[in-house]
ZAMARGU-4260 file (C-alpha; in steps of 0.2 Angstrom, whole numbers, plus 5000, padded with zeros to 4 digits):
<rodrens>
0) 5076/4671/4999 | 5086/4684/5007 | 5080/4702/5009 | 5092/4714/5001 | 5085/4729/5012
5) 5079/4729/5030 | 5062/4738/5031 | 5069/4754/5037 | 5082/4754/5024 | 5069/4750/5011
10) 5058/4765/5016 | 5073/4776/5015 | 5078/4769/4998 | 5060/4771/4991 | 5059/4789/4998
15) 5076/4793/4990 | 5070/4785/4974 | 5054/4796/4973 | 5065/4811/4976 | 5077/4806/4962
20) 5062/4804/4950 | 5056/4822/4954 | 5072/4830/4957 | 5075/4848/4953 | 5061/4853/4940
25) 5051/4867/4948 | 5058/4881/4938 | 5075/4876/4932 | 5080/4858/4927 | 5099/4853/4927
30) 5100/4856/4908 | 5093/4873/4910 | 5106/4877/4924 | 5120/4870/4912 | 5113/4881/4898
35) 5113/4896/4909 | 5130/4893/4915 | 5136/4893/4896 | 5126/4909/4893 | 5135/4918/4907
40) 5151/4914/4899 | 5145/4921/4882 | 5135/4937/4888 | 5142/4950/4900 | 5124/4955/4906
45) 5122/4936/4910 | 5138/4935/4919 | 5134/4950/4929 | 5118/4943/4935 | 5126/4927/4939
50) 5140/4936/4949 | 5127/4946/4958 | 5118/4929/4963 | 5134/4922/4970 | 5138/4937/4979
55) 5121/4937/4988 | 5124/4919/4993 | 5142/4923/4999 | 5135/4937/5010 | 5124/4926/5019
60) 5122/4924/5034 | 5132/4940/5039 | 5121/4951/5028 | 5105/4945/5037 | 5113/4947/5054
65) 5119/4964/5050 | 5103/4970/5043 | 5092/4965/5058 | 5105/4965/5072 | 5103/4947/5076
70) 5117/4935/5083 | 5112/4922/5070 | 5101/4919/5055 | 5087/4910/5064 | 5069/4914/5059
75) 5059/4926/5070 | 5051/4920/5086 | 5033/4924/5080 | 5025/4926/5064 | 5025/4943/5055
80) 5013/4957/5055 | 5005/4967/5040 | 5017/4978/5031 | 5004/4992/5029 | 5005/4996/5048
85) 5023/5000/5046 | 5020/5019/5043 | 5022/5035/5053 | 5004/5040/5059 | 5008/5058/5057
90) 5015/5059/5040 | 5010/5042/5032 | 5028/5039/5027 | 5036/5022/5029 | 5045/5019/5045
95) 5064/5016/5045 | 5071/5000/5054 | 5087/5003/5064 | 5094/4987/5071 | 5091/4979/5082
100) 5074/4985/5088 | 5070/5003/5083 | 5057/5008/5070 | 5059/5027/5067 | 5048/5039/5059
105) 5059/5049/5047 | 5049/5065/5050 | 5047/5065/5069 | 5061/5054/5074 | 5048/5045/5085
110) 5053/5027/5089 | 5037/5014/5088 | 5039/4998/5097 | 5029/4982/5101 | 5016/4975/5090
115) 5013/4978/5076 | 5029/4987/5072 | 5041/4975/5079 | 5031/4960/5071 | 5032/4969/5054
120) 5051/4967/5055 | 5048/4948/5058 | 5039/4948/5041 | 5054/4957/5034 | 5065/4943/5042
125) 5055/4930/5034 | 5056/4938/5017 | 5075/4940/5019 | 5077/4921/5024 | 5066/4915/5009
130) 5077/4925/4997 | 5093/4919/5005 | 5087/4902/5004 | 5083/4903/4986 | 5100/4912/4982
135) 5110/4899/4991 | 5101/4885/4983 | 5104/4892/4966 | 5122/4896/4970 | 5124/4877/4974
140) 5117/4872/4957 | 5128/4884/4948 | 5144/4879/4957 | 5140/4863/4966 | 5148/4870/4982
145) 5141/4861/4996 | 5142/4876/5008 | 5128/4885/4998 | 5117/4869/4999 | 5120/4868/5018
150) 5116/4886/5021 | 5099/4884/5011 | 5096/4868/5021 | 5099/4876/5037 | 5085/4888/5033
155) 5073/4875/5029 | 5077/4865/5044 | 5075/4880/5055 | 5058/4883/5048 | 5053/4865/5051
160) 5057/4868/5069 | 5048/4884/5071 | 5034/4884/5059 | 5023/4872/5069 | 5025/4883/5083
165) 5019/4899/5075 | 5000/4903/5077 | 4987/4908/5065 | 4985/4926/5064 | 4978/4939/5052
170) 4981/4958/5049 | 4972/4962/5065 | 4981/4949/5075 | 4966/4937/5076 | 4965/4919/5070
175) 4954/4924/5055 | 4952/4912/5039 | 4963/4924/5028 | 4978/4924/5041 | 4994/4915/5040
180) 5007/4907/5052 | 5024/4915/5046 | 5014/4930/5040 | 4998/4940/5044 | 4990/4936/5027
185) 4989/4922/5014 | 4996/4934/5001 | 5013/4935/5009 | 5013/4917/5015 | 5010/4911/4998
190) 5025/4921/4991 | 5036/4915/5004 | 5030/4897/5001 | 5035/4897/4983 | 5052/4902/4988
195) 5053/4889/5001 | 5047/4876/4989 | 5059/4880/4976 | 5073/4880/4988 | 5069/4862/4993
200) 5067/4857/4975 | 5085/4864/4971 | 5094/4855/4986 | 5085/4839/4990 | 5097/4829/4979
205) 5113/4838/4987 | 5115/4826/5001 | 5113/4839/5015 | 5097/4833/5022 | 5093/4817/5030
210) 5078/4807/5026 | 5070/4812/5042 | 5074/4830/5039 | 5066/4829/5021 | 5051/4822/5029
215) 5050/4835/5042 | 5052/4849/5029 | 5038/4842/5017 | 5026/4838/5031 | 5029/4853/5044
220) 5032/4867/5032 | 5028/4864/5014 | 5011/4854/5016 | 5007/4863/5032 | 5009/4881/5024
225) 4999/4875/5008 | 4985/4869/5020 | 4986/4887/5029 | 4984/4897/5012 | 4971/4885/5004
230) 4959/4887/5019 | 4956/4905/5012 | 4951/4898/4996 | 4936/4909/4995 | 4942/4923/4985
235) 4948/4935/4998 | 4954/4947/4984 | 4958/4942/4966 | 4976/4945/4966 | 4978/4936/4983
240) 4969/4921/4975 | 4983/4921/4961 | 4996/4919/4974 | 4987/4906/4984 | 4985/4896/4968
245) 5003/4898/4964 | 5009/4893/4981 | 4998/4877/4981 | 5005/4874/4963 | 5023/4876/4970
250) 5020/4863/4983 | 5010/4852/4971 | 5023/4851/4958 | 5038/4850/4970 | 5030/4835/4980
255) 5021/4827/4964 | 5004/4830/4973 | 4991/4829/4960 | 4976/4835/4970 | 4986/4851/4975
260) 4990/4854/4957 | 4972/4851/4952 | 4966/4863/4965 | 4978/4877/4959 | 4975/4876/4941
265) 4957/4869/4939 | 4950/4872/4956 | 4934/4882/4958 | 4945/4898/4959 | 4960/4891/4951
270) 4971/4898/4938 | 4959/4894/4924 | 4944/4901/4932 | 4954/4918/4935 | 4959/4919/4917
275) 4941/4916/4911 | 4933/4928/4924 | 4945/4941/4930 | 4952/4947/4914 | 4942/4959/4903
280) 4949/4965/4886 | 4967/4961/4894 | 4964/4971/4910 | 4964/4963/4927 | 4947/4966/4935
285) 4953/4975/4951 | 4957/4990/4940 | 4973/4994/4949 | 4990/4992/4940 | 4999/4988/4955
290) 4988/4974/4958 | 4988/4968/4939 | 5006/4966/4939 | 5006/4958/4956 | 4994/4945/4950
295) 5003/4943/4934 | 5019/4938/4944 | 5009/4924/4952 | 5000/4919/4936 | 5016/4918/4926
300) 5025/4908/4940 | 5011/4895/4939 | 5012/4895/4920 | 5031/4892/4922 | 5028/4877/4934
305) 5015/4870/4923 | 5025/4870/4908 | 5037/4858/4916 | 5024/4845/4917 | 5018/4847/4899
310) 5004/4861/4902 | 5006/4876/4890 | 4994/4887/4900 | 5000/4902/4888 | 4992/4894/4874
315) 4977/4886/4883 | 4973/4902/4892 | 4976/4917/4880 | 4970/4929/4893 | 4987/4927/4902
320) 4996/4935/4887 | 4982/4948/4885 | 4987/4954/4903 | 5004/4959/4895 | 4997/4968/4881
325) 4984/4979/4890 | 4996/4991/4898 | 5001/4998/4881 | 4984/5004/4879 | 4984/5016/4893
330) 5003/5020/4894 | 5008/5037/4898 | 5021/5045/4887 | 5035/5043/4901 | 5032/5024/4903
335) 5021/5026/4919 | 5003/5020/4921 | 4989/5030/4929 | 4987/5027/4948 | 4969/5021/4946
340) 4961/5012/4961 | 4972/5005/4975 | 4988/5008/4966 | 5003/5019/4964 | 5008/5024/4946
345) 5020/5010/4942 | 5033/5011/4928 | 5029/4999/4914 | 5047/4997/4909 | 5051/4992/4927
350) 5041/4977/4924 | 5053/4971/4910 | 5058/4956/4921 | 5040/4949/4918 | 5040/4953/4900
355) 5056/4943/4898 | 5048/4927/4905 | 5033/4930/4894 | 5043/4932/4878 | 5053/4917/4881
360) 5037/4907/4883 | 5028/4915/4868 | 5039/4924/4857 | 5026/4938/4855 | 5035/4952/4847
365) 5024/4965/4856 | 5033/4961/4872 | 5049/4967/4866 | 5043/4985/4867 | 5044/4983/4885
370) 5059/4972/4886 | 5070/4984/4876 | 5068/4997/4889 | 5076/4986/4902 | 5095/4983/4905
375) 5093/4964/4905 | 5101/4963/4922 | 5086/4955/4930 | 5088/4939/4938 | 5072/4933/4928
380) 5081/4938/4911 | 5096/4927/4916 | 5086/4912/4922 | 5071/4912/4910 | 5074/4925/4896
385) 5078/4922/4878 | 5097/4921/4875 | 5096/4933/4861 | 5083/4946/4858 | 5077/4953/4840
390) 5076/4972/4838 | 5058/4978/4843 | 5048/4988/4830 | 5044/5004/4841 | 5025/5004/4844
395) 5015/5019/4839 | 5004/5024/4854 | 4987/5029/4848 | 4970/5033/4855 | 4960/5018/4860
400) 4944/5014/4870 | 4941/4998/4880 | 4922/4997/4882 | 4922/4982/4894 | 4936/4987/4904
405) 4931/5004/4905 | 4945/5015/4899 | 4947/5028/4886 | 4964/5034/4880 | 4965/5051/4870
410) 4982/5055/4863 | 4988/5069/4852 | 4996/5064/4837 | 5009/5079/4837 | 5013/5080/4855
415) 5013/5070/4872 | 4996/5077/4877 | 4987/5062/4884 | 4971/5060/4894 | 4964/5044/4901
420) 4947/5042/4908 | 4940/5028/4918 | 4922/5023/4918 | 4922/5004/4920 | 4918/4991/4934
425) 4922/4997/4952 | 4936/4985/4954 | 4930/4975/4969 | 4938/4978/4987 | 4952/4989/4978
430) 4940/5000/4969 | 4938/5019/4971 | 4922/5028/4969 | 4927/5039/4954 | 4918/5036/4939
435) 4923/5048/4925 | 4939/5052/4933 | 4953/5056/4922 | 4972/5059/4922 | 4981/5071/4910
440) 4999/5071/4905 | 5008/5085/4895 | 5026/5091/4893 | 5033/5076/4902 | 5022/5078/4918
445) 5006/5070/4924 | 4997/5086/4928 | 4980/5080/4933 | 4984/5066/4944 | 4974/5052/4953
450) 4978/5054/4972 | 4985/5036/4973 | 4984/5025/4988 | 4992/5027/5005 | 4997/5012/5017
455) 4981/5004/5021 | 4984/5004/5040 | 4983/5023/5040 | 4966/5033/5043 | 4969/5043/5027
460) 4967/5028/5016 | 4948/5026/5021 | 4945/5045/5023 | 4953/5050/5007 | 4960/5038/4994
465) 4944/5030/4988 | 4932/5046/4990 | 4924/5054/4975 | 4931/5071/4980 | 4948/5065/4980
470) 4947/5062/4960 | 4945/5072/4944 | 4926/5070/4943 | 4909/5075/4951 | 4901/5072/4967
475) 4882/5075/4971 | 4876/5082/4988 | 4893/5080/4996 | 4892/5061/4995 | 4903/5048/4987
480) 4898/5039/4972 | 4891/5021/4974 | 4899/5006/4967 | 4894/5005/4949 | 4899/5002/4931
485) 4898/5015/4919 | 4895/5014/4900 | 4903/5021/4884 | 4891/5032/4874 | 4901/5037/4860
490) 4919/5038/4853 | 4927/5045/4838 | 4944/5048/4831 | 4945/5061/4819 | 4959/5071/4809
495) 4969/5078/4823 | 4956/5076/4836 | 4948/5062/4847 | 4932/5063/4857 | 4923/5051/4870
500) 4908/5052/4880 | 4904/5040/4894 | 4890/5039/4907 | 4895/5036/4925 | 4881/5022/4928
505) 4870/5022/4944 | 4883/5030/4954 | 4868/5041/4962 | 4850/5036/4963 | 4846/5056/4963
510) 4856/5061/4948 | 4865/5055/4932 | 4882/5060/4926 | 4889/5061/4908 | 4906/5067/4903
515) 4912/5071/4885 | 4931/5074/4882 | 4938/5081/4867 | 4957/5081/4864 | 4966/5090/4850
520) 4985/5094/4848 | 4983/5109/4859 | 4970/5108/4872 | 4957/5097/4881 | 4939/5102/4882
525) 4928/5093/4895 | 4909/5094/4895 | 4899/5087/4910 | 4881/5085/4910 | 4873/5083/4927
530) 4854/5079/4928 | 4842/5077/4942 | 4832/5060/4942 | 4820/5064/4955 | 4815/5081/4949
535) 4823/5089/4964 | 4838/5102/4964 | 4855/5094/4969 | 4872/5101/4973 | 4885/5096/4960
540) 4904/5098/4964 | 4916/5097/4950 | 4933/5093/4957 | 4950/5095/4948 | 4968/5091/4955
545) 4983/5097/4947 | 5002/5095/4953 | 5012/5111/4955 | 5007/5128/4961 | 4989/5136/4958
550) 4985/5154/4954 | 4967/5161/4952 | 4967/5172/4936 | 4949/5177/4937 | 4942/5191/4948
555) 4934/5181/4962 | 4934/5187/4980 | 4940/5172/4990 | 4938/5170/5009 | 4944/5156/5021
560) 4932/5141/5022 | 4930/5124/5031 | 4922/5110/5023 | 4911/5096/5032 | 4920/5081/5041
565) 4914/5067/5030 | 4917/5059/5012 | 4935/5066/5011 | 4930/5084/5012 | 4938/5085/5029
570) 4955/5081/5021 | 4955/5097/5010 | 4966/5110/5019 | 4969/5129/5016 | 4953/5131/5009
575) 4947/5147/5001 | 4929/5151/4995 | 4920/5163/4983 | 4906/5165/4972 | 4904/5171/4954
580) 4893/5170/4938 | 4908/5175/4927 | 4921/5163/4919 | 4933/5154/4931 | 4951/5155/4927
585) 4966/5146/4935 | 4984/5143/4930 | 4994/5129/4937 | 5013/5128/4935 | 5022/5111/4938
590) 5041/5105/4937 | 5047/5088/4938 | 5064/5085/4945 | 5076/5071/4940 | 5070/5056/4950
595) 5081/5042/4958 | 5078/5024/4956 | 5068/5017/4970 | 5071/5000/4977 | 5059/4987/4984
600) 5058/4975/4998 | 5054/4957/4995 | 5036/4960/5000 | 5033/4977/4993 | 5014/4980/4993
605) 5005/4980/4976 | 4999/4998/4981 | 5018/5004/4978 | 5029/5000/4963 | 5033/4982/4962
610) 5048/4986/4952 | 5061/4999/4953 | 5057/5015/4943 | 5069/5020/4930 | 5077/5036/4935
615) 5073/5052/4924 | 5088/5063/4921 | 5078/5078/4914 | 5070/5092/4922 | 5052/5095/4915
620) 5041/5111/4915 | 5023/5113/4911 | 5009/5126/4913 | 4991/5121/4912 | 4977/5135/4910
625) 4959/5131/4916 | 4945/5141/4909 | 4927/5135/4915 | 4912/5144/4907 | 4903/5154/4920
630) 4885/5151/4927 | 4875/5160/4940 | 4878/5157/4958 | 4894/5146/4955 | 4904/5143/4971
635) 4923/5141/4969 | 4934/5132/4982 | 4953/5131/4981 | 4966/5124/4992 | 4977/5109/4995
640) 4973/5090/4994 | 4982/5075/4999 | 4992/5066/4986 | 5003/5049/4989 | 5015/5054/4975
645) 5017/5073/4978 | 5012/5075/4997 | 4999/5087/4993 | 4992/5095/4976 | 4982/5111/4973
650) 4963/5108/4969 | 4949/5118/4963 | 4930/5114/4966 | 4916/5122/4956 | 4899/5120/4965
655) 4883/5122/4956 | 4865/5118/4962 | 4850/5114/4950 | 4841/5100/4942 | 4851/5102/4926
660) 4869/5107/4927 | 4882/5109/4914 | 4901/5111/4917 | 4911/5116/4902 | 4930/5117/4905
665) 4945/5120/4893 | 4962/5115/4899 | 4977/5121/4888 | 4995/5116/4892 | 5012/5123/4887
670) 5030/5120/4891 | 5031/5138/4898 | 5030/5141/4917 | 5025/5160/4916 | 5010/5170/4911
675) 5021/5177/4897 | 5021/5160/4888 | 5010/5154/4874 | 4993/5162/4875 | 4979/5150/4881
680) 4965/5144/4870 | 4948/5153/4873 | 4931/5144/4875 | 4914/5151/4872 | 4896/5144/4868
685) 4888/5144/4852 | 4869/5148/4848 | 4865/5130/4844 | 4872/5124/4860 | 4889/5119/4854
690) 4906/5126/4858 | 4920/5136/4850 | 4938/5136/4854 | 4949/5150/4848 | 4967/5146/4847
695) 4983/5153/4838 | 4980/5141/4824 | 4961/5146/4821 | 4944/5142/4827 | 4938/5125/4832
700) 4919/5121/4833 | 4913/5105/4842 | 4895/5098/4846 | 4896/5086/4860 | 4879/5078/4855
705) 4883/5075/4837 | 4902/5073/4839 | 4904/5085/4824 | 4921/5094/4824 | 4927/5108/4812
710) 4943/5117/4811 | 4944/5134/4803 | 4962/5140/4800 | 4967/5158/4802
</rodrens>
């Protein structure tokens, strides 16, 4: 009997046969590609997306060489550094790279060289190569031009050569368990790994890689990188674990490796565990919108890959879809979301690319309310979106409370006046010490803002961003709050008014804090009850931060003052101080200029917008008037506080000392920007301990204890 194949040839045949059996299925099958090519012939938006993809592939490698000032498109000589180091220490603004080797502070012009700055550029080079690899591989599938497949193959072969030479390093350049090889953390390495795996999936049948080269890519890059990211399988942070799972799944599905697939989806901290333990009422447990969307990207990818193997994770784990619903519950009228915890204030409509994927998988009509704000030019819409979209029924945003997640959204039914209070779980490593914090939106502007989050590598992040005094809440004895979970005490939606009361929980051992907020069509009333728990008097600092300019309207003699150097107080500047027993009055005037769309790098931190913000073409004006009822020996502080969005914002702090302290504050907004605008409402107490608010429409009476509200017209 004659052998048909020699041993080496037989091995090569079996390897090729196994590749054919699993060819091109990670995200798009050959039939999907054919359908999308047809869609591009029928729909202009789809053709534009395909044209952009092909242009990106055509521009490589010259685009890479020009961007980074390199003689070729080779990977960097070492692994990358943490992107959060790439900021100007003086101003906190991102550095600007000027090829081939300058990292310039835009404010001072200073050039920063060496580690970690040059190595952050190495990370950006890895990002760019992964993007170019996927674009080239997809361009090959759409055109069958071998030059595209060869460009993608060259990138894979280069990484097979250099990846084994990279050293394990973390964000502090040490071989820590959460470090990577091409990157400084498993988060970025996992994102990169998904793109590299998809590239290999797309071109392994293109006859541009030898058997030996395929074996090297599979062993020295895909499996090696999967092992690197999985070694941190100890929940470094919740969103990072989502990317670790997705990276492992990408390699598992690409190589038909069942243990990797099982680990990613059914492992101890796999996809299913996260869906069952990290989602509360549809909200991601880290309590930061940037990180919820960041995790949703990875979770959605995992669901897409699993669907190719017959697993419908959308149906099996309904909390995945719930993550897409929850943003509508706390959406501000301009489409943005509060900058709670370690997050910016992302634009929900900028996430339409994610909603395209979710709608195609579930046909849930609620998702159309986000998609309709997008231009359908996103690559995700072209690759994965529904070819045709039905008309969405515009949602009516209403007041809502989420007791488990810890949010209360109060909305006016006749204007855009909106307040959102936060009282839920801390949020893990990305949480801020800010129970009872709130944001306030009116007349097109977020007036009372959360400070947001600066680059983690800057001192201001630890010294300010998470501190209690940085938020619109209450500090006790100059200390920051402890990690805690607050509690919803009461909630009512009436005819033209909404009220909520929440307890801050055990944020201080010495004192308890409760906040009641009443919102009507014209004002917001905030009642804060601060009670000593040890029988001793304590110092209670009520803080409020509002964008724009600040003017004191009450007669208080103010003098320069310096705060302590701890717990965020040291970051308050231009501080003025006075003392009064009378009512405190301030006026804030704000203006929002037209905004430009902001771009993104391939590895934009989740603390920043993970999708471009839709530009606003309108100028908005707003005025907020603050009236706080007086109390003996009240100290008043004003000045400026750091803000990631605005640079700095005015603040006011009211300080009172005692065993039982109440702050009663009325906030009135209008579209006027001068004192000659609409007269502000007036607040006073009643004999029974309630409050009356005089407005141009009449008199409102409110009891915080019983939640009784009565309006008497003029």
